[in-house]
Each structure stands twice: as structure tokens, then as C-alpha cells.
Steps between C-alpha positions, in 0.01 A plus 500: 500500500382711205163597647655578840752733334216663304302574816802651675603706197145634466471596866836679498422869544761634260395451135673219310740568217284313247122544531440289191683199640296517818172519306606204286589302812152556643343385174693173527459452878252301705335826604219335695747318727701816556185697589385231745838509671495881502178485700666271755801732511275800569624692195196503271462878513876551466509269197200663335647845539837392362337334198299815435812716530676271252210502256442125529141371505421147613208346320261220579470330839832633626409862431158463657641330810766766547252784456264344755779443754631854457148637543462308826833636621393858426166448675673363811750784496215752498342324797837508672530876436155556649594289803824695544303826510242356740766355732699823517184701568404272790848519651507880454172522690649284775800730527745235381766607250546230236757466224386305191739228386582297188229488232289769663789742440617367165164567339520863612838564341432349158516843334877501555552123531334339196365149564491563875125437473525193275469254787183429695601503871369230731394733780542841661805533724546796733769568757418658836711563805521194718317655794204596279461172312231345716300825503517508120386139477215566745388807303460288188331218690252752642404590143416142411840373384558141607777238480468240220409146596863393472807701595852368471722468806587840646860608452473825696548762231130565440172434680251243367364605162157658475253518212247775450181535296689492169658164581855638480743398772653766725815444705610729783880482512716591797810444286584399146686183595556278803870594481436877523407663831171694488667831583751450219228406252310819590814709461571353158146560380474860616844661516558592136193714439370306198131564435220377273140606444221290651148623424629852468701484821880511495637229730842386606610182323824299497772630267588320178793333675274366776234387249771317307652333807164405649388341172816290479500399869129413485546284189799312642316433826206359302731280294667359809156394629337387174727496196219461248337815638796722582665452160197603298593760241260750658741554789766639265280771350530765771883502515526463122266796446701716740825409325354551151386851596843593638353548846733641762641191674756549776730209413726572794205432729418179313860377527509577871183297564638207306772474765271505805297236681194644329612315187519129579605400146694782328577281198132437430409866546776605259378244245144626545606858437699399191189321370295817556767689307470259209121538491534878518727507197750718685840406637581556865775747590833317512533525880130465580522172692864496604547175310563503126522125455147381570234385257123550489256216560457286188147618424498344156566153636254547789219620273575229243466238775168646607369500145579129480342412835217753513228304311509233770528761777178683403326161483574462872786251473688501833819366343499790253463739794806341658693531175420870467588560865831321492586644158457851640698418813771334297544798269533730802732262692251460782469187711214258447152624589439453874196312620199693625556632851210293637592173326551187711816290494393250233370779276831684537697192395271440202528867400879495523517190280266652239691830497833326445358280227355805323831688528687206351250469215534873428880479506498213250230629264531880511706518182 
């Protein structure tokens, strides 16, 4: 587990007590394997920036690979910023008020939330009022934006994704989650008067509390669908960055939501938040979650398992994919991965057998 602990300790946003020990650990580590996993986890830029802040330079193949991955992440982030500006301009011209969400906002508040821009977002997410969503989608389509060849099954909280000339995906959201009514999502995003600058224009954005909650809820929803995706380290950066910067989080609001139907698995959400706290390097307030007895997710064990399995996974080994999936789901106390929604009966049975075999193998060999 040594290399897993090293990766986690390096990513932690508060500086370690002993810089020298961390540098020595990197010198003795399998740095190339850690860097390859960091790319899968979506934290190449985060890792590079932490190493630079700590004064640790990786040499050889590992250093070159990390620098290249971080450079790609920056380039994609710049494309994403350009797409955010273009999308908002089109919707402004169409008379549709749009509220940027998630990564589009985090990058604009990095001056007060360090590392908020250390993650390359997947796409541009904007929230519009439910009754204007189709008009917003049509305005983008009229400017040449088109759906990708494959879209996942619709769950009702956003319209089919679009992609513009820059190749960046754009999602028009009517709400932030299937469990939140559109009117409530709009109220949350606009009622606190938080603003950020977009191309010289001051726009309403969700408050720090709403950014924090949305990041956690989004990550947990991803994990419930695909454990190997939703538990990537990249999904902890936004909440960890907010906590590390002492952002203004309304913990009373968080506790209240943990007790509503909006939160299907309060225990998992609490564990997720505690894990974000660990990565931030800052302790949560004593009454933050209304439950003092819980533990964070065992990231060290989960990352150690991935480091062991990952060489076979990147080679396309399906069994390794199952092992990573069920390892992630096991660490988060989720049920076995469900079969694809379109799978036939025999395929579902075969999938269930493979998932249970992978979970058992993980339970026996995880260490």
C-alpha cells in the first residue's frame, strides 16, 4: 500500500509535516505506475501542481508522462473555457438566462479557492429554467451544435448533450439531479447572490454550499452507476478544494439534505464528505454531518488495489475491469454492478455471475 499512500499524501491540499520524507518516498516509489494511474484517475494536473508546490521533481519517463498529461489537461480546460463563453453568448442572444455549473464555475473562482482549476472538466454544464430548456437547446443546435453519435439513456435532469465546433460537450440542465425539482434547483442556484466573472461579465453562480453539495451528489450518483468511474480521485477535488480554502459551507443545510429523500444513501454521502475532508487536509466542524461516528472511504486500500490490477486493465483485460469495478463498489458498500439496461436475460445472468466472482476475489485478495 506504500505507493497508494504516497499518492494520497501528495494530493492532500494541506502541506505535509515532513517534506523530506515525502520526497524520499517518491525517490523509492514506482513513479511510472503511480503516474499512469493518476491519468486514469483524472488527477494528472492536480498531482503535477502538488509536486511543484512541494518542490519534488519527477525525472525520467514518469516526469515526462506526467508533464504531457498535465499539458493535455490544461489544453482541454482552455477549450472548455472558450466553449463556456461561446455557449453563454449564444444563450444570451436567445434571451435565455443560464447559470453555469460545476467545473465551469470552479475555474472562475480559483483566485479564492486554490486548486479549483486543477481538474479538467468533461463538459460544459449550464442550468436553465425548465420552461426555457428546449429553446436553449434549439438555439445551440441552430448554431451548428449537434448530439454525439452515442448518448446514454435519458434520466430527465438534462437534455441530450450537444457538441460544438471545439468538440467540447454542452449539457442543458433543467435541474441538478433527478431527485431535485427544477424549480428548487433554480432557486438554489440563484437565491444567494453569488457571482463570478465570465469574459468580463458578472454572472450569477451557485454559492459555495451549492457547489459543494452538487459535487458530492454528482460523484455519488456516478459511483452508483459505474463504481470504477464515480470513485475516481478527480471527483473529490472540487469539495476538497472548497474545504481547504475555508469556503463558506452551510452545514445546517447539508445536514438537512442528508435526512431527505434527495439523499438515498446518507451513510455513503457522509463517508464521501469525510474523504473530501481528508484530501483537503482540514477537519470538518464537529457537528457538520450530524454523525460523529462515521469513517471516510478507505482510499488507500482502493488505490492500492487499483495499482495492483491496473497494468492488466490498461491492456484491455475484461477481468481486470471487473476487479476494479467491484473493488470500488466494495469499498463504498455498493451492491454489485448492474447489467447494462439493454442486456438480454442470458447476458444479465452472465454479468451477475462475473460481478459476484470479482467481488469475492477482491474481498479475498485486497489485503
